[in-house]
C-alpha positions in Angstrom: 47.9 58.8 89.8 44.4 60.2 89.7 41.5 58.9 87.7 40.5 60.7 84.4 37.5 60.8 82.1 39.9 61.6 79.2 39.5 58.8 76.6 43.3 58.9 75.8 44.1 58.4 79.5 41.7 55.5 79.8 42.7 53.8 76.5 46.5 54.5 76.7 47.3 55.2 80.3 48.4 52.9 83.1 45.7 53.7 85.7 43.0 51.0 86.1 39.7 52.8 85.8 37.1 50.1 85.2 34.0 51.4 83.4 31.0 49.7 84.9 27.7 49.8 83.0 24.5 51.4 84.3 23.8 48.3 86.4 27.3 48.5 88.0 28.6 45.5 86.0 31.6 44.6 83.8 31.6 41.8 81.2 34.1 39.1 82.1 35.3 36.4 79.7 36.9 33.4 81.4 39.7 31.7 79.4 41.8 28.6 80.3 45.3 30.0 80.8 46.9 26.8 79.5 44.8 25.9 76.4 43.3 29.3 75.5 39.8 27.8 75.4 37.0 30.1 76.4 35.3 28.6 79.4 32.5 30.9 80.4 31.1 34.5 80.4 29.9 36.3 83.5 29.5 39.7 85.0 31.5 41.3 87.7 30.5 44.2 90.0 33.0 46.1 92.1 32.8 43.6 95.0 33.4 40.6 92.6 36.4 42.3 91.0 37.8 43.2 94.4 37.3 39.7 95.8 38.9 38.2 92.7 41.9 40.4 93.0 42.3 39.8 96.8 41.8 36.0 96.8 43.1 35.0 93.3 39.8 33.0 92.9 37.2 34.1 90.3 34.2 35.9 91.8 31.2 37.1 89.9 27.9 39.0 90.3 25.0 36.6 89.9 22.2 38.4 88.3 19.8 35.5 89.0 20.8 35.3 92.7 21.3 39.0 93.1 24.6 38.5 95.0 28.3 37.9 94.9 29.3 34.3 94.2 32.7 32.6 93.9 32.8 30.1 91.0 33.0 26.7 92.6 31.7 27.7 96.0 29.3 24.7 95.9 30.8 22.4 93.3 34.4 22.8 94.2 35.2 23.7 90.6 37.1 26.8 91.5 38.8 29.1 88.9 42.3 30.2 90.1 43.1 33.5 88.3 46.5 33.8 86.8 46.0 37.1 85.0 43.3 39.7 84.3 43.4 41.4 80.9 41.6 44.7 80.5 40.2 45.9 77.2 41.0 49.3 75.6 38.0 51.2 77.1 38.1 49.2 80.4 34.6 47.9 80.3 35.4 44.2 79.7 37.9 41.8 81.2 39.5 38.5 80.3 40.3 36.3 83.3 43.0 33.8 82.4 42.4 30.9 84.8 43.4 27.4 86.0 40.1 25.5 86.3 39.7 22.9 89.0 37.1 20.9 87.1 34.3 21.8 84.6 33.5 25.5 84.3 29.9 25.0 83.2 27.1 24.2 85.8 25.9 21.5 83.3 29.2 19.6 83.9 30.7 20.5 80.5 34.3 21.7 80.5 33.2 25.0 78.9 29.8 26.8 78.8 30.3 27.0 75.1 29.7 23.4 74.2 27.3 23.8 71.3 27.6 25.3 67.9 24.8 27.0 65.9 24.1 25.3 62.6 21.3 26.9 60.8 18.5 27.1 63.3 19.8 24.2 65.4 22.3 23.7 68.2 24.7 20.9 67.9 26.8 19.6 70.8 30.6 19.9 70.2 32.4 16.6 70.8 34.8 16.6 73.8 
């Protein structure tokens, strides 16, 4: 099936047509497949998406490093992808994963380990 710019085809059709932003990126939310906990947020470019689909391991585009990186490439805390959910207009993804250790580079299980209370951040108890 060919690609289409028709909104109905993109929103209701079965063809995967990722809508990358002006910088060539998609938003990716990473969720623990077992618990449903949101673990992290990152960006994916075409190469990261392709490598994730080929290897089954989460790859992202690092804006700070300006390159492709596989989550866990140095820490060993790899994210094994069980499913990729695509939002209605195909510009955001949810990766359902099995984490092999903490998802956050700080060592926290999730990058979302603080809550905003007024003007202060409070660490969430593990």
